[in-house]
Gaussian input, Z-matrix of N, CA and C with variables (Angstrom, degrees):
# hf/3-21g

backbone

0 1
 N
 C     1     B1
 C     2     B2     1     A1
 N     3     B3     2     A2     1     D1
 C     4     B4     3     A3     2     D2
 C     5     B5     4     A4     3     D3
 N     6     B6     5     A5     4     D4
 C     7     B7     6     A6     5     D5
 C     8     B8     7     A7     6     D6
 N     9     B9     8     A8     7     D7
 C    10    B10     9     A9     8     D8
 C    11    B11    10    A10     9     D9
 N    12    B12    11    A11    10    D10
 C    13    B13    12    A12    11    D11
 C    14    B14    13    A13    12    D12
 N    15    B15    14    A14    13    D13
 C    16    B16    15    A15    14    D14
 C    17    B17    16    A16    15    D15
 N    18    B18    17    A17    16    D16
 C    19    B19    18    A18    17    D17
 C    20    B20    19    A19    18    D18
 N    21    B21    20    A20    19    D19
 C    22    B22    21    A21    20    D20
 C    23    B23    22    A22    21    D21
 N    24    B24    23    A23    22    D22
 C    25    B25    24    A24    23    D23
 C    26    B26    25    A25    24    D24
 N    27    B27    26    A26    25    D25
 C    28    B28    27    A27    26    D26
 C    29    B29    28    A28    27    D27
 N    30    B30    29    A29    28    D28
 C    31    B31    30    A30    29    D29
 C    32    B32    31    A31    30    D30
 N    33    B33    32    A32    31    D31
 C    34    B34    33    A33    32    D32
 C    35    B35    34    A34    33    D33
 N    36    B36    35    A35    34    D34
 C    37    B37    36    A36    35    D35
 C    38    B38    37    A37    36    D36
 N    39    B39    38    A38    37    D37
 C    40    B40    39    A39    38    D38
 C    41    B41    40    A40    39    D39
 N    42    B42    41    A41    40    D40
 C    43    B43    42    A42    41    D41
 C    44    B44    43    A43    42    D42
 N    45    B45    44    A44    43    D43
 C    46    B46    45    A45    44    D44
 C    47    B47    46    A46    45    D45
 N    48    B48    47    A47    46    D46
 C    49    B49    48    A48    47    D47
 C    50    B50    49    A49    48    D48
 N    51    B51    50    A50    49    D49
 C    52    B52    51    A51    50    D50
 C    53    B53    52    A52    51    D51
 N    54    B54    53    A53    52    D52
 C    55    B55    54    A54    53    D53
 C    56    B56    55    A55    54    D54
 N    57    B57    56    A56    55    D55
 C    58    B58    57    A57    56    D56
 C    59    B59    58    A58    57    D57
 N    60    B60    59    A59    58    D58
 C    61    B61    60    A60    59    D59
 C    62    B62    61    A61    60    D60
 N    63    B63    62    A62    61    D61
 C    64    B64    63    A63    62    D62
 C    65    B65    64    A64    63    D63
 N    66    B66    65    A65    64    D64
 C    67    B67    66    A66    65    D65
 C    68    B68    67    A67    66    D66
 N    69    B69    68    A68    67    D67
 C    70    B70    69    A69    68    D68
 C    71    B71    70    A70    69    D69
 N    72    B72    71    A71    70    D70
 C    73    B73    72    A72    71    D71
 C    74    B74    73    A73    72    D72
 N    75    B75    74    A74    73    D73
 C    76    B76    75    A75    74    D74
 C    77    B77    76    A76    75    D75
 N    78    B78    77    A77    76    D76
 C    79    B79    78    A78    77    D77
 C    80    B80    79    A79    78    D78
 N    81    B81    80    A80    79    D79
 C    82    B82    81    A81    80    D80
 C    83    B83    82    A82    81    D81
 N    84    B84    83    A83    82    D82
 C    85    B85    84    A84    83    D83
 C    86    B86    85    A85    84    D84
 N    87    B87    86    A86    85    D85
 C    88    B88    87    A87    86    D86
 C    89    B89    88    A88    87    D87
 N    90    B90    89    A89    88    D88
 C    91    B91    90    A90    89    D89
 C    92    B92    91    A91    90    D90
 N    93    B93    92    A92    91    D91
 C    94    B94    93    A93    92    D92
 C    95    B95    94    A94    93    D93
 N    96    B96    95    A95    94    D94
 C    97    B97    96    A96    95    D95
 C    98    B98    97    A97    96    D96
 N    99    B99    98    A98    97    D97
 C   100   B100    99    A99    98    D98
 C   101   B101   100   A100    99    D99
 N   102   B102   101   A101   100   D100
 C   103   B103   102   A102   101   D101
 C   104   B104   103   A103   102   D102
 N   105   B105   104   A104   103   D103
 C   106   B106   105   A105   104   D104
 C   107   B107   106   A106   105   D105
 N   108   B108   107   A107   106   D106
 C   109   B109   108   A108   107   D107
 C   110   B110   109   A109   108   D108
 N   111   B111   110   A110   109   D109
 C   112   B112   111   A111   110   D110
 C   113   B113   112   A112   111   D111
 N   114   B114   113   A113   112   D112
 C   115   B115   114   A114   113   D113
 C   116   B116   115   A115   114   D114
 N   117   B117   116   A116   115   D115
 C   118   B118   117   A117   116   D116
 C   119   B119   118   A118   117   D117
 N   120   B120   119   A119   118   D118
 C   121   B121   120   A120   119   D119
 C   122   B122   121   A121   120   D120
 N   123   B123   122   A122   121   D121
 C   124   B124   123   A123   122   D122
 C   125   B125   124   A124   123   D123
 N   126   B126   125   A125   124   D124
 C   127   B127   126   A126   125   D125
 C   128   B128   127   A127   126   D126
 N   129   B129   128   A128   127   D127
 C   130   B130   129   A129   128   D128
 C   131   B131   130   A130   129   D129
 N   132   B132   131   A131   130   D130
 C   133   B133   132   A132   131   D131
 C   134   B134   133   A133   132   D132
 N   135   B135   134   A134   133   D133
 C   136   B136   135   A135   134   D134
 C   137   B137   136   A136   135   D135
 N   138   B138   137   A137   136   D136
 C   139   B139   138   A138   137   D137
 C   140   B140   139   A139   138   D138
 N   141   B141   140   A140   139   D139
 C   142   B142   141   A141   140   D140
 C   143   B143   142   A142   141   D141
 N   144   B144   143   A143   142   D142
 C   145   B145   144   A144   143   D143
 C   146   B146   145   A145   144   D144
 N   147   B147   146   A146   145   D145
 C   148   B148   147   A147   146   D146
 C   149   B149   148   A148   147   D147
 N   150   B150   149   A149   148   D148
 C   151   B151   150   A150   149   D149
 C   152   B152   151   A151   150   D150
 N   153   B153   152   A152   151   D151
 C   154   B154   153   A153   152   D152
 C   155   B155   154   A154   153   D153
 N   156   B156   155   A155   154   D154
 C   157   B157   156   A156   155   D155
 C   158   B158   157   A157   156   D156
 N   159   B159   158   A158   157   D157
 C   160   B160   159   A159   158   D158
 C   161   B161   160   A160   159   D159
 N   162   B162   161   A161   160   D160
 C   163   B163   162   A162   161   D161
 C   164   B164   163   A163   162   D162
 N   165   B165   164   A164   163   D163
 C   166   B166   165   A165   164   D164
 C   167   B167   166   A166   165   D165
 N   168   B168   167   A167   166   D166
 C   169   B169   168   A168   167   D167
 C   170   B170   169   A169   168   D168
 N   171   B171   170   A170   169   D169
 C   172   B172   171   A171   170   D170
 C   173   B173   172   A172   171   D171
 N   174   B174   173   A173   172   D172
 C   175   B175   174   A174   173   D173
 C   176   B176   175   A175   174   D174
 N   177   B177   176   A176   175   D175
 C   178   B178   177   A177   176   D176
 C   179   B179   178   A178   177   D177
 N   180   B180   179   A179   178   D178
 C   181   B181   180   A180   179   D179
 C   182   B182   181   A181   180   D180
 N   183   B183   182   A182   181   D181
 C   184   B184   183   A183   182   D182
 C   185   B185   184   A184   183   D183
 N   186   B186   185   A185   184   D184
 C   187   B187   186   A186   185   D185
 C   188   B188   187   A187   186   D186
 N   189   B189   188   A188   187   D187
 C   190   B190   189   A189   188   D188
 C   191   B191   190   A190   189   D189
 N   192   B192   191   A191   190   D190
 C   193   B193   192   A192   191   D191
 C   194   B194   193   A193   192   D192
 N   195   B195   194   A194   193   D193
 C   196   B196   195   A195   194   D194
 C   197   B197   196   A196   195   D195
 N   198   B198   197   A197   196   D196
 C   199   B199   198   A198   197   D197
 C   200   B200   199   A199   198   D198
 N   201   B201   200   A200   199   D199
 C   202   B202   201   A201   200   D200
 C   203   B203   202   A202   201   D201
 N   204   B204   203   A203   202   D202
 C   205   B205   204   A204   203   D203
 C   206   B206   205   A205   204   D204
 N   207   B207   206   A206   205   D205
 C   208   B208   207   A207   206   D206
 C   209   B209   208   A208   207   D207
 N   210   B210   209   A209   208   D208
 C   211   B211   210   A210   209   D209
 C   212   B212   211   A211   210   D210
 N   213   B213   212   A212   211   D211
 C   214   B214   213   A213   212   D212
 C   215   B215   214   A214   213   D213
 N   216   B216   215   A215   214   D214
 C   217   B217   216   A216   215   D215
 C   218   B218   217   A217   216   D216
 N   219   B219   218   A218   217   D217
 C   220   B220   219   A219   218   D218
 C   221   B221   220   A220   219   D219
 N   222   B222   221   A221   220   D220
 C   223   B223   222   A222   221   D221
 C   224   B224   223   A223   222   D222
 N   225   B225   224   A224   223   D223
 C   226   B226   225   A225   224   D224
 C   227   B227   226   A226   225   D225
 N   228   B228   227   A227   226   D226
 C   229   B229   228   A228   227   D227
 C   230   B230   229   A229   228   D228
 N   231   B231   230   A230   229   D229
 C   232   B232   231   A231   230   D230
 C   233   B233   232   A232   231   D231
 N   234   B234   233   A233   232   D232
 C   235   B235   234   A234   233   D233
 C   236   B236   235   A235   234   D234
 N   237   B237   236   A236   235   D235
 C   238   B238   237   A237   236   D236
 C   239   B239   238   A238   237   D237
 N   240   B240   239   A239   238   D238
 C   241   B241   240   A240   239   D239
 C   242   B242   241   A241   240   D240
 N   243   B243   242   A242   241   D241
 C   244   B244   243   A243   242   D242
 C   245   B245   244   A244   243   D243
 N   246   B246   245   A245   244   D244
 C   247   B247   246   A246   245   D245
 C   248   B248   247   A247   246   D246
 N   249   B249   248   A248   247   D247
 C   250   B250   249   A249   248   D248
 C   251   B251   250   A250   249   D249

   B1=1.4526
   B2=1.5247
   B3=1.3146
   B4=1.4521
   B5=1.5309
   B6=1.3155
   B7=1.4516
   B8=1.5217
   B9=1.3113
   B10=1.4581
   B11=1.5218
   B12=1.3214
   B13=1.4618
   B14=1.5208
   B15=1.3400
   B16=1.4537
   B17=1.5189
   B18=1.3387
   B19=1.4606
   B20=1.5270
   B21=1.3166
   B22=1.4589
   B23=1.5217
   B24=1.3224
   B25=1.4565
   B26=1.5289
   B27=1.3245
   B28=1.4666
   B29=1.5195
   B30=1.3147
   B31=1.4526
   B32=1.5220
   B33=1.3186
   B34=1.4635
   B35=1.5143
   B36=1.3242
   B37=1.4667
   B38=1.5261
   B39=1.3145
   B40=1.4634
   B41=1.5264
   B42=1.3320
   B43=1.4598
   B44=1.5197
   B45=1.3309
   B46=1.4654
   B47=1.5272
   B48=1.3273
   B49=1.4611
   B50=1.5281
   B51=1.3113
   B52=1.4657
   B53=1.5270
   B54=1.3324
   B55=1.4642
   B56=1.5196
   B57=1.3264
   B58=1.4637
   B59=1.5299
   B60=1.3247
   B61=1.4636
   B62=1.5318
   B63=1.3224
   B64=1.4616
   B65=1.5266
   B66=1.3323
   B67=1.4571
   B68=1.5221
   B69=1.3283
   B70=1.4623
   B71=1.5227
   B72=1.3129
   B73=1.4624
   B74=1.5236
   B75=1.3162
   B76=1.4620
   B77=1.5215
   B78=1.3193
   B79=1.4627
   B80=1.5280
   B81=1.3284
   B82=1.4668
   B83=1.5274
   B84=1.3321
   B85=1.4654
   B86=1.5306
   B87=1.3191
   B88=1.4669
   B89=1.5230
   B90=1.3175
   B91=1.4627
   B92=1.5285
   B93=1.3285
   B94=1.4655
   B95=1.5264
   B96=1.3220
   B97=1.4660
   B98=1.5187
   B99=1.3239
   B100=1.4575
   B101=1.5187
   B102=1.3273
   B103=1.4609
   B104=1.5204
   B105=1.3117
   B106=1.4634
   B107=1.5258
   B108=1.3168
   B109=1.4623
   B110=1.5290
   B111=1.3137
   B112=1.4623
   B113=1.5318
   B114=1.3269
   B115=1.4679
   B116=1.5252
   B117=1.3258
   B118=1.4704
   B119=1.5268
   B120=1.3151
   B121=1.4692
   B122=1.5266
   B123=1.3209
   B124=1.4707
   B125=1.5300
   B126=1.3265
   B127=1.4627
   B128=1.5285
   B129=1.3339
   B130=1.4671
   B131=1.5256
   B132=1.3162
   B133=1.4722
   B134=1.5253
   B135=1.3339
   B136=1.4553
   B137=1.5117
   B138=1.3172
   B139=1.4605
   B140=1.5208
   B141=1.3013
   B142=1.4498
   B143=1.5281
   B144=1.3272
   B145=1.4574
   B146=1.5242
   B147=1.3085
   B148=1.4613
   B149=1.5316
   B150=1.3073
   B151=1.4597
   B152=1.5276
   B153=1.3307
   B154=1.4583
   B155=1.5196
   B156=1.3309
   B157=1.4591
   B158=1.5207
   B159=1.3074
   B160=1.4585
   B161=1.5279
   B162=1.3136
   B163=1.4652
   B164=1.5233
   B165=1.3228
   B166=1.4672
   B167=1.5287
   B168=1.3249
   B169=1.4647
   B170=1.5300
   B171=1.3088
   B172=1.4608
   B173=1.5274
   B174=1.3150
   B175=1.4656
   B176=1.5278
   B177=1.3230
   B178=1.4633
   B179=1.5199
   B180=1.3157
   B181=1.4692
   B182=1.5253
   B183=1.3334
   B184=1.4570
   B185=1.5166
   B186=1.3188
   B187=1.4634
   B188=1.5154
   B189=1.3170
   B190=1.4507
   B191=1.5123
   B192=1.2993
   B193=1.4617
   B194=1.5145
   B195=1.3205
   B196=1.4560
   B197=1.5168
   B198=1.3059
   B199=1.4577
   B200=1.5147
   B201=1.3150
   B202=1.4567
   B203=1.5176
   B204=1.2881
   B205=1.4598
   B206=1.5223
   B207=1.3172
   B208=1.4588
   B209=1.5242
   B210=1.3288
   B211=1.4620
   B212=1.5168
   B213=1.2969
   B214=1.4520
   B215=1.5284
   B216=1.3317
   B217=1.4552
   B218=1.5331
   B219=1.3143
   B220=1.4558
   B221=1.5250
   B222=1.3322
   B223=1.4636
   B224=1.5269
   B225=1.3351
   B226=1.4630
   B227=1.5186
   B228=1.3270
   B229=1.4640
   B230=1.5200
   B231=1.3159
   B232=1.4605
   B233=1.5206
   B234=1.3375
   B235=1.4519
   B236=1.5170
   B237=1.3259
   B238=1.4599
   B239=1.5226
   B240=1.3292
   B241=1.4609
   B242=1.5235
   B243=1.3373
   B244=1.4584
   B245=1.5120
   B246=1.3404
   B247=1.4557
   B248=1.5133
   B249=1.3179
   B250=1.4702
   B251=1.4817
   A1=110.97
   A2=117.23
   A3=122.34
   A4=113.61
   A5=119.17
   A6=121.58
   A7=113.65
   A8=117.38
   A9=120.23
   A10=108.91
   A11=115.98
   A12=122.44
   A13=108.88
   A14=115.67
   A15=120.70
   A16=114.49
   A17=118.57
   A18=119.13
   A19=110.20
   A20=116.34
   A21=121.41
   A22=112.96
   A23=117.90
   A24=120.17
   A25=110.75
   A26=117.03
   A27=120.70
   A28=111.02
   A29=116.67
   A30=120.58
   A31=110.61
   A32=116.43
   A33=120.75
   A34=112.17
   A35=116.79
   A36=120.69
   A37=110.98
   A38=116.50
   A39=120.68
   A40=110.47
   A41=116.76
   A42=121.02
   A43=110.29
   A44=116.69
   A45=121.37
   A46=110.88
   A47=117.09
   A48=120.47
   A49=110.97
   A50=117.04
   A51=121.42
   A52=110.74
   A53=116.98
   A54=121.04
   A55=110.48
   A56=116.03
   A57=120.42
   A58=111.17
   A59=117.15
   A60=120.98
   A61=110.91
   A62=116.41
   A63=121.16
   A64=112.04
   A65=116.55
   A66=121.14
   A67=113.45
   A68=116.33
   A69=121.28
   A70=110.87
   A71=116.18
   A72=120.97
   A73=109.11
   A74=115.04
   A75=119.41
   A76=110.35
   A77=116.69
   A78=120.96
   A79=110.85
   A80=117.32
   A81=120.14
   A82=111.39
   A83=116.39
   A84=119.62
   A85=109.66
   A86=116.27
   A87=120.18
   A88=110.09
   A89=117.31
   A90=121.42
   A91=111.39
   A92=117.40
   A93=121.55
   A94=112.37
   A95=116.41
   A96=120.30
   A97=113.51
   A98=117.20
   A99=120.30
   A100=112.78
   A101=116.25
   A102=121.83
   A103=109.60
   A104=116.46
   A105=120.82
   A106=109.78
   A107=116.79
   A108=120.70
   A109=110.40
   A110=117.30
   A111=121.40
   A112=111.03
   A113=116.25
   A114=120.74
   A115=110.27
   A116=116.92
   A117=120.97
   A118=109.64
   A119=117.24
   A120=121.57
   A121=109.80
   A122=117.17
   A123=121.07
   A124=110.78
   A125=116.33
   A126=120.76
   A127=110.19
   A128=116.82
   A129=121.03
   A130=112.21
   A131=116.92
   A132=120.66
   A133=111.76
   A134=116.81
   A135=120.10
   A136=113.27
   A137=116.99
   A138=120.15
   A139=109.66
   A140=115.63
   A141=121.69
   A142=109.74
   A143=116.02
   A144=121.61
   A145=107.94
   A146=116.30
   A147=119.45
   A148=111.13
   A149=115.71
   A150=121.18
   A151=109.83
   A152=117.11
   A153=121.39
   A154=110.63
   A155=116.39
   A156=121.63
   A157=110.71
   A158=116.73
   A159=121.00
   A160=111.10
   A161=117.03
   A162=120.91
   A163=110.88
   A164=117.68
   A165=120.82
   A166=111.14
   A167=117.11
   A168=121.09
   A169=110.79
   A170=117.27
   A171=121.22
   A172=110.65
   A173=116.95
   A174=121.40
   A175=111.60
   A176=117.49
   A177=121.26
   A178=111.74
   A179=117.02
   A180=121.28
   A181=111.11
   A182=116.31
   A183=119.76
   A184=112.70
   A185=116.64
   A186=122.64
   A187=110.44
   A188=116.15
   A189=122.76
   A190=109.65
   A191=116.55
   A192=122.55
   A193=109.38
   A194=115.96
   A195=120.05
   A196=108.40
   A197=115.62
   A198=121.24
   A199=107.33
   A200=115.54
   A201=121.03
   A202=109.34
   A203=115.37
   A204=121.38
   A205=108.00
   A206=117.86
   A207=119.79
   A208=112.62
   A209=116.54
   A210=119.75
   A211=109.42
   A212=116.68
   A213=121.19
   A214=108.90
   A215=116.14
   A216=118.61
   A217=109.96
   A218=116.80
   A219=121.77
   A220=112.05
   A221=118.19
   A222=121.27
   A223=111.30
   A224=117.28
   A225=120.70
   A226=110.62
   A227=116.64
   A228=120.61
   A229=110.12
   A230=117.72
   A231=121.39
   A232=110.39
   A233=117.21
   A234=121.05
   A235=113.08
   A236=117.59
   A237=121.19
   A238=111.64
   A239=116.13
   A240=119.99
   A241=112.40
   A242=117.59
   A243=121.30
   A244=111.78
   A245=116.71
   A246=121.55
   A247=112.93
   A248=117.76
   A249=120.48
   A250=112.90
   D1=30.51
   D2=-172.69
   D3=-63.38
   D4=-36.10
   D5=-174.81
   D6=-101.25
   D7=14.81
   D8=179.47
   D9=-92.18
   D10=131.23
   D11=-176.38
   D12=-111.48
   D13=131.23
   D14=-176.24
   D15=-114.09
   D16=-1.78
   D17=178.86
   D18=-149.69
   D19=164.24
   D20=-175.01
   D21=-66.90
   D22=-34.82
   D23=179.80
   D24=-64.40
   D25=-45.23
   D26=177.25
   D27=-63.97
   D28=-38.59
   D29=178.49
   D30=-63.58
   D31=-43.64
   D32=178.86
   D33=-62.40
   D34=-42.47
   D35=178.49
   D36=-64.82
   D37=-41.48
   D38=178.62
   D39=-65.53
   D40=-40.56
   D41=178.20
   D42=-60.92
   D43=-46.58
   D44=-179.99
   D45=-62.33
   D46=-45.69
   D47=-179.49
   D48=-61.25
   D49=-42.68
   D50=178.99
   D51=-65.31
   D52=-42.67
   D53=179.02
   D54=-59.86
   D55=-46.08
   D56=-179.51
   D57=-66.72
   D58=-38.65
   D59=178.39
   D60=-62.38
   D61=-31.27
   D62=177.80
   D63=-82.91
   D64=-5.83
   D65=179.45
   D66=73.17
   D67=28.48
   D68=-178.91
   D69=-105.11
   D70=147.09
   D71=175.61
   D72=-91.60
   D73=166.38
   D74=175.24
   D75=-60.80
   D76=-38.18
   D77=-179.80
   D78=-65.00
   D79=-39.15
   D80=178.97
   D81=-65.93
   D82=-42.02
   D83=177.33
   D84=-63.71
   D85=-43.11
   D86=179.22
   D87=-59.94
   D88=-45.68
   D89=-178.99
   D90=-63.74
   D91=-44.56
   D92=-179.51
   D93=-66.34
   D94=-31.14
   D95=-175.85
   D96=-95.45
   D97=-9.22
   D98=-177.47
   D99=76.14
   D100=20.51
   D101=179.22
   D102=-108.08
   D103=167.71
   D104=175.19
   D105=-82.77
   D106=152.04
   D107=177.41
   D108=-59.73
   D109=-36.28
   D110=178.71
   D111=-59.48
   D112=-34.38
   D113=178.68
   D114=-68.00
   D115=-40.24
   D116=177.45
   D117=-64.52
   D118=-39.07
   D119=176.66
   D120=-60.75
   D121=-44.61
   D122=178.59
   D123=-62.04
   D124=-44.70
   D125=-179.84
   D126=-59.48
   D127=-46.96
   D128=-178.35
   D129=-68.46
   D130=-23.87
   D131=178.46
   D132=-82.88
   D133=-3.63
   D134=-179.98
   D135=81.97
   D136=17.75
   D137=178.08
   D138=-77.82
   D139=160.91
   D140=-177.98
   D141=-73.56
   D142=115.16
   D143=175.81
   D144=-121.00
   D145=162.99
   D146=-178.48
   D147=-70.76
   D148=159.34
   D149=176.59
   D150=-61.17
   D151=-39.44
   D152=177.41
   D153=-57.38
   D154=-46.18
   D155=179.94
   D156=-60.44
   D157=-46.85
   D158=-179.65
   D159=-61.02
   D160=-44.27
   D161=-179.63
   D162=-66.28
   D163=-43.74
   D164=179.66
   D165=-62.34
   D166=-45.94
   D167=-178.39
   D168=-67.26
   D169=-37.21
   D170=178.33
   D171=-67.56
   D172=-42.96
   D173=178.47
   D174=-63.37
   D175=-32.14
   D176=178.98
   D177=-65.56
   D178=-20.79
   D179=176.57
   D180=-93.08
   D181=3.07
   D182=-178.62
   D183=77.26
   D184=25.41
   D185=-177.67
   D186=-120.76
   D187=169.15
   D188=175.18
   D189=-132.69
   D190=175.79
   D191=179.03
   D192=-113.38
   D193=148.92
   D194=171.98
   D195=-138.20
   D196=155.68
   D197=178.86
   D198=-109.40
   D199=127.94
   D200=-179.28
   D201=-121.18
   D202=147.29
   D203=175.57
   D204=-75.21
   D205=125.33
   D206=-178.57
   D207=-77.60
   D208=-10.15
   D209=176.46
   D210=-79.01
   D211=138.25
   D212=178.36
   D213=-83.02
   D214=131.26
   D215=178.00
   D216=-84.91
   D217=170.56
   D218=-175.00
   D219=-59.34
   D220=-44.54
   D221=-178.53
   D222=-62.78
   D223=-41.37
   D224=178.42
   D225=-66.67
   D226=-37.90
   D227=178.59
   D228=-64.89
   D229=-45.38
   D230=179.17
   D231=-62.52
   D232=-40.72
   D233=179.94
   D234=-67.79
   D235=-27.69
   D236=179.53
   D237=-62.86
   D238=-31.63
   D239=-178.89
   D240=-83.68
   D241=-15.15
   D242=177.09
   D243=-65.67
   D244=-28.64
   D245=-177.09
   D246=-78.36
   D247=-11.87
   D248=-177.64
   D249=-77.36

């Protein structure tokens, strides 16, 4: 469950890390997404932004969002013990 995010602060940190890994500035993401740079700053700080804002900013990085069940299913649980 390494890439699953459960709160806005973690999401903001992950967004910032991904943006930097892509070599993009906050201004470039803002320009590509049609948002203000201040909005990107808020998103990266883990502040509450709209779903539209999150989707637009994520799409500007060439990424999408998915929703995953945080509960582990039986097959995943069984597979976790295979690695031991």
